[in-house]
VMD Tcl script that builds the backbone (N, CA, C; Angstrom):
set m [mol new atoms 411]
animate dup $m
set s [atomselect $m all]
$s set {name element resname resid chain x y z} {
  {N N MET 1 A 13.216 -61.077 8.485}
  {CA C MET 1 A 12.715 -61.850 9.510}
  {C C MET 1 A 13.989 -61.734 10.581}
  {N N SER 2 A 13.561 -61.628 11.662}
  {CA C SER 2 A 14.437 -61.579 12.972}
  {C C SER 2 A 15.301 -62.959 13.325}
  {N N GLN 3 A 16.371 -62.622 13.894}
  {CA C GLN 3 A 17.017 -63.775 14.244}
  {C C GLN 3 A 16.286 -64.734 15.185}
  {N N LYS 4 A 15.639 -63.905 16.049}
  {CA C LYS 4 A 14.900 -65.054 17.033}
  {C C LYS 4 A 13.850 -65.845 16.497}
  {N N ASN 5 A 13.309 -65.238 15.458}
  {CA C ASN 5 A 12.271 -66.002 14.315}
  {C C ASN 5 A 12.926 -67.037 13.909}
  {N N GLU 6 A 13.908 -66.708 13.106}
  {CA C GLU 6 A 14.949 -67.931 12.672}
  {C C GLU 6 A 15.134 -68.788 13.315}
  {N N ASN 7 A 15.793 -68.815 14.684}
  {CA C ASN 7 A 15.908 -69.561 15.598}
  {C C ASN 7 A 14.759 -70.661 15.993}
  {N N ILE 8 A 13.626 -69.866 16.178}
  {CA C ILE 8 A 12.608 -70.684 16.554}
  {C C ILE 8 A 11.952 -71.702 15.189}
  {N N GLU 9 A 12.222 -71.216 14.040}
  {CA C GLU 9 A 11.870 -71.878 12.985}
  {C C GLU 9 A 13.128 -73.183 12.460}
  {N N PHE 10 A 14.205 -72.720 13.092}
  {CA C PHE 10 A 15.094 -73.827 12.780}
  {C C PHE 10 A 15.075 -75.007 13.908}
  {N N ILE 11 A 14.580 -74.508 15.212}
  {CA C ILE 11 A 14.244 -75.563 16.199}
  {C C ILE 11 A 13.234 -76.313 15.839}
  {N N GLU 12 A 12.128 -75.884 15.336}
  {CA C GLU 12 A 10.906 -76.614 14.892}
  {C C GLU 12 A 11.044 -77.628 13.994}
  {N N ALA 13 A 12.159 -76.952 12.939}
  {CA C ALA 13 A 12.679 -77.730 11.784}
  {C C ALA 13 A 13.384 -79.093 12.104}
  {N N LEU 14 A 14.229 -78.584 13.088}
  {CA C LEU 14 A 15.342 -80.026 13.507}
  {C C LEU 14 A 14.374 -80.832 14.298}
  {N N THR 15 A 13.546 -80.514 15.150}
  {CA C THR 15 A 12.641 -81.296 15.605}
  {C C THR 15 A 11.813 -82.212 14.900}
  {N N THR 16 A 11.206 -81.651 13.725}
  {CA C THR 16 A 10.265 -82.337 12.922}
  {C C THR 16 A 11.139 -83.550 12.160}
  {N N ILE 17 A 12.411 -83.029 11.783}
  {CA C ILE 17 A 13.169 -84.230 11.181}
  {C C ILE 17 A 13.578 -85.165 12.144}
  {N N VAL 18 A 14.174 -84.842 13.440}
  {CA C VAL 18 A 14.387 -85.663 14.332}
  {C C VAL 18 A 13.227 -86.784 14.680}
  {N N ILE 19 A 11.992 -86.509 14.576}
  {CA C ILE 19 A 10.998 -87.281 15.091}
  {C C ILE 19 A 10.300 -87.944 13.820}
  {N N PHE 20 A 10.576 -87.492 12.701}
  {CA C PHE 20 A 9.912 -87.968 11.560}
  {C C PHE 20 A 10.575 -89.622 11.422}
  {N N GLY 21 A 11.635 -89.742 11.616}
  {CA C GLY 21 A 12.081 -91.289 11.610}
  {C C GLY 21 A 11.569 -92.125 12.450}
  {N N ALA 22 A 11.119 -91.459 13.732}
  {CA C ALA 22 A 10.344 -92.351 14.595}
  {C C ALA 22 A 9.033 -92.917 14.681}
  {N N ILE 23 A 8.498 -91.875 13.660}
  {CA C ILE 23 A 7.058 -92.198 13.683}
  {C C ILE 23 A 6.556 -93.278 12.669}
  {N N ALA 24 A 7.405 -94.206 12.207}
  {CA C ALA 24 A 7.160 -95.333 11.380}
  {C C ALA 24 A 5.922 -96.113 11.720}
  {N N ASP 25 A 5.862 -96.461 13.082}
  {CA C ASP 25 A 4.819 -97.202 13.764}
  {C C ASP 25 A 3.508 -96.430 14.057}
  {N N GLY 26 A 3.621 -95.098 13.938}
  {CA C GLY 26 A 2.537 -94.257 13.849}
  {C C GLY 26 A 2.465 -93.636 15.455}
  {N N ASN 27 A 3.524 -93.623 16.217}
  {CA C ASN 27 A 3.572 -93.061 17.611}
  {C C ASN 27 A 5.003 -92.876 17.977}
  {N N ILE 28 A 5.231 -92.209 19.042}
  {CA C ILE 28 A 6.511 -92.107 19.555}
  {C C ILE 28 A 6.602 -92.456 21.081}
  {N N SER 29 A 7.419 -93.374 21.315}
  {CA C SER 29 A 7.456 -94.055 22.729}
  {C C SER 29 A 8.147 -92.898 23.856}
  {N N GLU 30 A 7.755 -92.801 25.003}
  {CA C GLU 30 A 8.350 -92.265 26.151}
  {C C GLU 30 A 9.997 -92.309 26.054}
  {N N GLU 31 A 10.350 -93.537 25.638}
  {CA C GLU 31 A 11.834 -93.474 25.617}
  {C C GLU 31 A 12.507 -92.843 24.344}
  {N N GLU 32 A 11.765 -92.696 23.307}
  {CA C GLU 32 A 12.082 -91.881 22.351}
  {C C GLU 32 A 12.068 -90.471 22.591}
  {N N LYS 33 A 10.920 -89.978 23.189}
  {CA C LYS 33 A 10.927 -88.631 23.744}
  {C C LYS 33 A 12.044 -88.318 24.705}
  {N N ASP 34 A 12.447 -89.306 25.440}
  {CA C ASP 34 A 13.563 -88.890 26.545}
  {C C ASP 34 A 14.809 -88.673 25.676}
  {N N THR 35 A 14.829 -89.564 24.618}
  {CA C THR 35 A 16.074 -89.333 23.674}
  {C C THR 35 A 16.286 -88.053 23.065}
  {N N ILE 36 A 15.081 -87.756 22.635}
  {CA C ILE 36 A 15.012 -86.404 21.863}
  {C C ILE 36 A 15.389 -85.352 23.040}
  {N N VAL 37 A 14.706 -85.408 24.146}
  {CA C VAL 37 A 15.022 -84.338 24.790}
  {C C VAL 37 A 16.379 -84.369 25.363}
  {N N SER 38 A 17.114 -85.689 25.555}
  {CA C SER 38 A 18.665 -85.654 26.205}
  {C C SER 38 A 19.624 -85.051 25.047}
  {N N SER 39 A 19.125 -85.507 23.580}
  {CA C SER 39 A 19.980 -85.223 22.695}
  {C C SER 39 A 19.905 -83.901 22.016}
  {N N ILE 40 A 18.851 -83.093 21.763}
  {CA C ILE 40 A 18.782 -81.884 21.452}
  {C C ILE 40 A 18.538 -80.610 22.286}
  {N N GLY 41 A 18.043 -81.246 23.597}
  {CA C GLY 41 A 17.700 -80.033 24.564}
  {C C GLY 41 A 18.874 -79.526 24.732}
  {N N PRO 42 A 20.047 -80.061 25.311}
  {CA C PRO 42 A 21.112 -79.406 25.551}
  {C C PRO 42 A 22.029 -78.460 24.631}
  {N N THR 43 A 21.556 -78.375 23.419}
  {CA C THR 43 A 22.147 -77.709 22.299}
  {C C THR 43 A 22.021 -76.124 22.476}
  {N N SER 44 A 22.739 -75.535 21.688}
  {CA C SER 44 A 22.899 -74.090 22.024}
  {C C SER 44 A 21.712 -73.629 21.466}
  {N N PHE 45 A 21.133 -74.133 20.212}
  {CA C PHE 45 A 19.892 -73.776 19.528}
  {C C PHE 45 A 18.649 -73.631 20.626}
  {N N PHE 46 A 18.587 -74.526 21.487}
  {CA C PHE 46 A 17.459 -74.604 22.298}
  {C C PHE 46 A 17.423 -73.535 23.685}
  {N N ARG 47 A 18.585 -73.035 23.771}
  {CA C ARG 47 A 19.027 -72.192 24.786}
  {C C ARG 47 A 18.078 -71.189 25.336}
  {N N ASP 48 A 17.451 -70.665 24.020}
  {CA C ASP 48 A 16.449 -69.682 24.159}
  {C C ASP 48 A 14.931 -69.722 24.019}
  {N N TYR 49 A 14.954 -71.057 23.805}
  {CA C TYR 49 A 13.599 -71.489 23.432}
  {C C TYR 49 A 12.887 -71.200 24.652}
  {N N ARG 50 A 11.568 -70.760 24.322}
  {CA C ARG 50 A 10.499 -70.340 25.672}
  {C C ARG 50 A 9.702 -71.496 25.895}
  {N N LYS 51 A 9.310 -72.246 24.918}
  {CA C LYS 51 A 8.180 -73.446 25.040}
  {C C LYS 51 A 9.096 -74.564 25.664}
  {N N SER 52 A 8.210 -75.504 26.482}
  {CA C SER 52 A 8.479 -76.555 26.876}
  {C C SER 52 A 9.041 -77.478 25.637}
  {N N LEU 53 A 10.326 -78.158 25.729}
  {CA C LEU 53 A 10.710 -79.161 24.619}
  {C C LEU 53 A 9.700 -80.257 24.317}
  {N N LYS 54 A 9.313 -80.834 25.621}
  {CA C LYS 54 A 8.254 -81.902 25.342}
  {C C LYS 54 A 6.783 -81.370 24.641}
  {N N GLN 55 A 6.426 -80.213 24.980}
  {CA C GLN 55 A 5.605 -79.515 24.326}
  {C C GLN 55 A 5.716 -79.472 22.991}
  {N N LEU 56 A 6.926 -79.143 22.525}
  {CA C LEU 56 A 7.111 -78.947 21.300}
  {C C LEU 56 A 7.251 -80.130 20.371}
  {N N ILE 57 A 7.796 -81.503 21.025}
  {CA C ILE 57 A 7.695 -82.681 20.654}
  {C C ILE 57 A 6.200 -83.188 20.350}
  {N N THR 58 A 5.477 -82.693 21.216}
  {CA C THR 58 A 4.061 -83.354 21.155}
  {C C THR 58 A 3.306 -82.602 19.811}
  {N N SER 59 A 3.501 -81.243 19.985}
  {CA C SER 59 A 2.893 -80.620 18.795}
  {C C SER 59 A 3.525 -81.030 17.393}
  {N N THR 60 A 4.535 -81.317 17.439}
  {CA C THR 60 A 5.409 -81.673 16.346}
  {C C THR 60 A 4.662 -82.893 15.850}
  {N N LEU 61 A 4.853 -83.881 16.745}
  {CA C LEU 61 A 4.056 -85.167 16.528}
  {C C LEU 61 A 2.782 -85.140 15.872}
  {N N VAL 62 A 1.830 -84.422 16.204}
  {CA C VAL 62 A 0.722 -84.073 15.687}
  {C C VAL 62 A 0.507 -83.479 14.408}
  {N N SER 63 A 1.547 -82.789 14.095}
  {CA C SER 63 A 1.659 -82.067 12.893}
  {C C SER 63 A 1.997 -83.216 11.617}
  {N N LEU 64 A 2.973 -84.029 12.298}
  {CA C LEU 64 A 3.753 -85.229 11.378}
  {C C LEU 64 A 2.716 -86.251 11.314}
  {N N LEU 65 A 1.938 -86.500 12.307}
  {CA C LEU 65 A 0.949 -87.881 11.967}
  {C C LEU 65 A -0.367 -87.208 11.226}
  {N N GLN 66 A -0.542 -85.856 10.967}
  {CA C GLN 66 A -1.686 -85.361 10.167}
  {C C GLN 66 A -1.092 -85.522 8.850}
  {N N SER 67 A -0.052 -84.909 8.497}
  {CA C SER 67 A 0.384 -84.528 7.312}
  {C C SER 67 A 2.013 -84.660 7.115}
  {N N PRO 68 A 2.332 -85.910 7.031}
  {CA C PRO 68 A 3.989 -86.364 7.256}
  {C C PRO 68 A 4.875 -85.796 6.218}
  {N N ASN 69 A 4.314 -85.834 4.935}
  {CA C ASN 69 A 5.068 -85.281 3.971}
  {C C ASN 69 A 5.294 -83.756 3.866}
  {N N GLU 70 A 4.319 -83.110 4.150}
  {CA C GLU 70 A 3.955 -81.818 4.259}
  {C C GLU 70 A 4.983 -81.049 5.201}
  {N N ALA 71 A 4.681 -81.632 6.425}
  {CA C ALA 71 A 5.722 -81.412 7.628}
  {C C ALA 71 A 6.993 -81.488 7.499}
  {N N LEU 72 A 7.467 -82.671 6.574}
  {CA C LEU 72 A 8.903 -82.822 6.561}
  {C C LEU 72 A 9.248 -81.825 5.361}
  {N N GLU 73 A 8.755 -81.636 4.573}
  {CA C GLU 73 A 9.038 -80.699 3.272}
  {C C GLU 73 A 9.347 -79.317 3.830}
  {N N ASN 74 A 8.499 -78.864 4.642}
  {CA C ASN 74 A 8.748 -77.592 5.351}
  {C C ASN 74 A 9.911 -77.561 6.113}
  {N N ALA 75 A 10.197 -78.768 7.014}
  {CA C ALA 75 A 11.200 -78.571 7.653}
  {C C ALA 75 A 12.365 -78.380 7.036}
  {N N ILE 76 A 12.620 -79.275 5.957}
  {CA C ILE 76 A 13.670 -79.360 5.132}
  {C C ILE 76 A 14.018 -78.217 4.356}
  {N N ASN 77 A 12.889 -77.362 4.069}
  {CA C ASN 77 A 13.292 -76.215 3.666}
  {C C ASN 77 A 13.465 -74.831 4.423}
  {N N VAL 78 A 13.392 -75.037 5.756}
  {CA C VAL 78 A 13.791 -74.288 6.734}
  {C C VAL 78 A 15.207 -74.613 7.012}
  {N N LEU 79 A 15.556 -75.668 7.246}
  {CA C LEU 79 A 16.822 -76.238 7.824}
  {C C LEU 79 A 18.006 -76.036 6.696}
  {N N PRO 80 A 19.069 -75.302 7.405}
  {CA C PRO 80 A 20.135 -75.216 6.460}
  {C C PRO 80 A 20.948 -76.214 6.166}
  {N N GLU 81 A 21.308 -76.541 4.799}
  {CA C GLU 81 A 21.927 -77.560 4.500}
  {C C GLU 81 A 22.893 -78.280 5.290}
  {N N LYS 82 A 23.873 -77.196 5.799}
  {CA C LYS 82 A 25.043 -77.638 6.739}
  {C C LYS 82 A 24.661 -78.544 8.016}
  {N N PHE 83 A 23.377 -78.443 8.422}
  {CA C PHE 83 A 22.830 -79.173 9.317}
  {C C PHE 83 A 22.054 -80.538 9.090}
  {N N ARG 84 A 21.970 -80.816 7.786}
  {CA C ARG 84 A 21.187 -81.854 7.123}
  {C C ARG 84 A 21.437 -83.226 7.970}
  {N N ASP 85 A 23.039 -83.512 7.671}
  {CA C ASP 85 A 23.516 -84.920 8.147}
  {C C ASP 85 A 23.358 -84.924 9.725}
  {N N THR 86 A 23.608 -83.547 10.691}
  {CA C THR 86 A 23.459 -83.551 11.885}
  {C C THR 86 A 22.032 -84.010 12.505}
  {N N ALA 87 A 20.875 -83.500 11.563}
  {CA C ALA 87 A 19.468 -83.738 11.732}
  {C C ALA 87 A 19.220 -85.309 11.590}
  {N N PHE 88 A 19.912 -85.741 10.480}
  {CA C PHE 88 A 19.674 -87.429 10.213}
  {C C PHE 88 A 20.524 -88.297 11.328}
  {N N ALA 89 A 21.436 -87.739 11.663}
  {CA C ALA 89 A 22.069 -88.532 12.728}
  {C C ALA 89 A 21.315 -88.318 14.142}
  {N N LEU 90 A 20.681 -87.399 14.311}
  {CA C LEU 90 A 19.901 -87.205 15.739}
  {C C LEU 90 A 18.811 -88.080 15.561}
  {N N ALA 91 A 18.147 -88.229 14.297}
  {CA C ALA 91 A 16.821 -88.893 13.985}
  {C C ALA 91 A 17.091 -90.473 14.335}
  {N N THR 92 A 18.415 -90.612 13.448}
  {CA C THR 92 A 18.582 -92.080 13.471}
  {C C THR 92 A 18.988 -92.714 14.982}
  {N N ASP 93 A 19.681 -91.836 15.975}
  {CA C ASP 93 A 19.898 -92.037 17.235}
  {C C ASP 93 A 18.473 -92.450 17.860}
  {N N VAL 94 A 17.688 -91.518 17.645}
  {CA C VAL 94 A 16.049 -91.832 18.391}
  {C C VAL 94 A 15.452 -93.140 17.843}
  {N N VAL 95 A 15.417 -93.112 16.610}
  {CA C VAL 95 A 15.024 -94.216 16.084}
  {C C VAL 95 A 15.558 -95.715 16.615}
  {N N MET 96 A 16.916 -95.640 16.963}
  {CA C MET 96 A 17.453 -96.687 17.450}
  {C C MET 96 A 17.650 -96.915 19.111}
  {N N CYS 97 A 17.133 -96.006 19.730}
  {CA C CYS 97 A 17.617 -95.804 21.219}
  {C C CYS 97 A 16.933 -96.921 21.878}
  {N N ASP 98 A 15.909 -97.618 21.439}
  {CA C ASP 98 A 15.397 -98.831 22.199}
  {C C ASP 98 A 15.930 -100.222 21.816}
  {N N GLY 99 A 16.906 -99.982 20.973}
  {CA C GLY 99 A 17.959 -101.188 20.651}
  {C C GLY 99 A 17.199 -102.049 19.618}
  {N N THR 100 A 16.117 -101.562 18.818}
  {CA C THR 100 A 15.331 -102.273 17.904}
  {C C THR 100 A 15.750 -101.426 16.491}
  {N N PHE 101 A 15.539 -101.898 15.519}
  {CA C PHE 101 A 15.442 -101.537 14.114}
  {C C PHE 101 A 14.589 -102.053 13.149}
  {N N THR 102 A 13.233 -101.798 13.237}
  {CA C THR 102 A 12.131 -102.462 12.422}
  {C C THR 102 A 12.412 -102.104 10.901}
  {N N PRO 103 A 11.774 -103.090 10.013}
  {CA C PRO 103 A 11.901 -102.901 8.576}
  {C C PRO 103 A 11.014 -101.162 8.175}
  {N N SER 104 A 9.997 -101.169 9.089}
  {CA C SER 104 A 9.366 -99.954 8.629}
  {C C SER 104 A 10.130 -98.526 9.314}
  {N N GLU 105 A 11.035 -98.584 10.348}
  {CA C GLU 105 A 11.803 -97.608 10.644}
  {C C GLU 105 A 12.878 -97.352 9.660}
  {N N LYS 106 A 13.421 -98.386 9.241}
  {CA C LYS 106 A 14.534 -98.160 8.223}
  {C C LYS 106 A 14.075 -97.806 6.999}
  {N N GLU 107 A 12.566 -98.205 6.477}
  {CA C GLU 107 A 12.040 -97.336 5.342}
  {C C GLU 107 A 11.892 -95.744 5.705}
  {N N ASN 108 A 11.692 -95.588 6.791}
  {CA C ASN 108 A 11.540 -94.104 7.310}
  {C C ASN 108 A 12.620 -93.328 7.071}
  {N N LEU 109 A 13.967 -93.843 7.551}
  {CA C LEU 109 A 15.092 -93.353 7.524}
  {C C LEU 109 A 15.737 -93.171 6.035}
  {N N ILE 110 A 15.380 -94.169 5.169}
  {CA C ILE 110 A 15.740 -94.227 3.793}
  {C C ILE 110 A 15.101 -93.005 3.386}
  {N N LEU 111 A 13.838 -92.875 3.368}
  {CA C LEU 111 A 13.100 -92.082 3.157}
  {C C LEU 111 A 13.571 -90.457 3.453}
  {N N LEU 112 A 14.100 -90.414 4.704}
  {CA C LEU 112 A 14.519 -89.122 5.288}
  {C C LEU 112 A 15.837 -89.001 4.761}
  {N N TYR 113 A 16.720 -89.764 4.688}
  {CA C TYR 113 A 18.009 -89.329 4.035}
  {C C TYR 113 A 18.087 -88.984 2.495}
  {N N GLU 114 A 17.071 -89.656 1.798}
  {CA C GLU 114 A 16.965 -89.236 0.338}
  {C C GLU 114 A 16.220 -87.741 0.341}
  {N N ALA 115 A 15.501 -87.346 1.295}
  {CA C ALA 115 A 14.705 -86.059 1.226}
  {C C ALA 115 A 15.778 -85.093 1.603}
  {N N LEU 116 A 16.583 -85.596 2.487}
  {CA C LEU 116 A 17.667 -84.536 2.964}
  {C C LEU 116 A 18.983 -84.636 2.048}
  {N N SER 117 A 18.709 -85.165 0.816}
  {CA C SER 117 A 19.707 -85.343 -0.072}
  {C C SER 117 A 21.289 -85.447 0.601}
  {N N ILE 118 A 21.011 -86.547 1.482}
  {CA C ILE 118 A 22.519 -87.037 2.106}
  {C C ILE 118 A 22.805 -88.169 1.103}
  {N N PRO 119 A 24.162 -88.344 0.803}
  {CA C PRO 119 A 24.501 -89.407 0.024}
  {C C PRO 119 A 24.243 -90.732 0.595}
  {N N THR 120 A 24.264 -91.778 0.099}
  {CA C THR 120 A 23.498 -93.141 0.678}
  {C C THR 120 A 24.864 -93.706 1.402}
  {N N MET 121 A 26.066 -93.629 0.952}
  {CA C MET 121 A 27.332 -94.114 1.656}
  {C C MET 121 A 27.314 -93.432 3.168}
  {N N LYS 122 A 27.036 -92.209 2.965}
  {CA C LYS 122 A 27.346 -91.335 4.522}
  {C C LYS 122 A 26.044 -91.727 5.250}
  {N N ALA 123 A 24.784 -92.072 4.706}
  {CA C ALA 123 A 23.792 -92.099 5.587}
  {C C ALA 123 A 23.870 -93.642 6.201}
  {N N GLN 124 A 24.416 -94.571 5.470}
  {CA C GLN 124 A 24.613 -95.839 5.796}
  {C C GLN 124 A 25.770 -95.703 7.198}
  {N N LYS 125 A 26.697 -95.112 6.938}
  {CA C LYS 125 A 27.823 -94.966 7.998}
  {C C LYS 125 A 27.093 -94.460 9.122}
  {N N ILE 126 A 26.295 -93.516 9.222}
  {CA C ILE 126 A 25.484 -92.777 10.319}
  {C C ILE 126 A 24.738 -93.731 10.999}
  {N N MET 127 A 24.000 -94.835 10.127}
  {CA C MET 127 A 23.198 -95.698 10.755}
  {C C MET 127 A 24.061 -96.793 11.436}
  {N N GLU 128 A 24.874 -97.247 10.656}
  {CA C GLU 128 A 25.852 -98.150 11.228}
  {C C GLU 128 A 26.403 -97.598 12.752}
  {N N VAL 129 A 26.674 -96.360 13.056}
  {CA C VAL 129 A 27.465 -95.922 14.181}
  {C C VAL 129 A 26.287 -95.945 15.121}
  {N N MET 130 A 25.097 -95.507 14.578}
  {CA C MET 130 A 24.056 -95.399 15.652}
  {C C MET 130 A 23.695 -96.705 16.082}
  {N N TYR 131 A 23.530 -97.695 15.346}
  {CA C TYR 131 A 23.195 -98.967 15.716}
  {C C TYR 131 A 24.093 -99.715 16.730}
  {N N ILE 132 A 25.528 -99.573 16.387}
  {CA C ILE 132 A 26.551 -99.880 17.401}
  {C C ILE 132 A 26.350 -99.123 18.817}
  {N N LYS 133 A 26.055 -97.819 18.583}
  {CA C LYS 133 A 26.016 -96.851 20.012}
  {C C LYS 133 A 24.586 -97.433 20.761}
  {N N ASN 134 A 23.739 -98.061 20.041}
  {CA C ASN 134 A 22.182 -98.173 20.729}
  {C C ASN 134 A 22.085 -99.809 20.881}
  {N N LYS 135 A 23.029 -100.763 20.657}
  {CA C LYS 135 A 22.624 -102.031 20.508}
  {C C LYS 135 A 22.825 -102.581 21.992}
  {N N GLY 136 A 23.192 -102.004 22.799}
  {CA C GLY 136 A 23.341 -102.289 24.346}
  {C C GLY 136 A 24.431 -103.357 24.388}
  {N N LEU 137 A 24.712 -103.399 25.756}
  {CA C LEU 137 A 25.855 -104.359 26.052}
  {C C LEU 137 A 25.130 -105.617 26.976}
}
mol reanalyze $m
mol bondsrecalc $m
mol representation Tube
mol addrep $m
């Protein structure tokens, strides 16, 4: 597989994982989309991505709503292990960007960190930091 194809698969996997936590209520808000674009768009991984990031978010969301477990499993299989905690942190940031943290969002994040094999203590620290970041002043 070429480096370019691996990069595209990585981008799509990362986007799937980041969005997964935010779809607890069955959709994704414009604020959440904007947070995704501002947090992962500037990374070096997206530099050569040819499609619109908003277009990628929309297609990923459709895939997740149709078959969330399959889409998540496929994304985890593609994402290198060293980026799993980063993906979880980005997903947590997106979930909490609106200043709320609903029980269904918490359940999705728990499912996500378990699927990513992130230790509970580490995941809780990530969630705590993102809560502090997003609680507003």
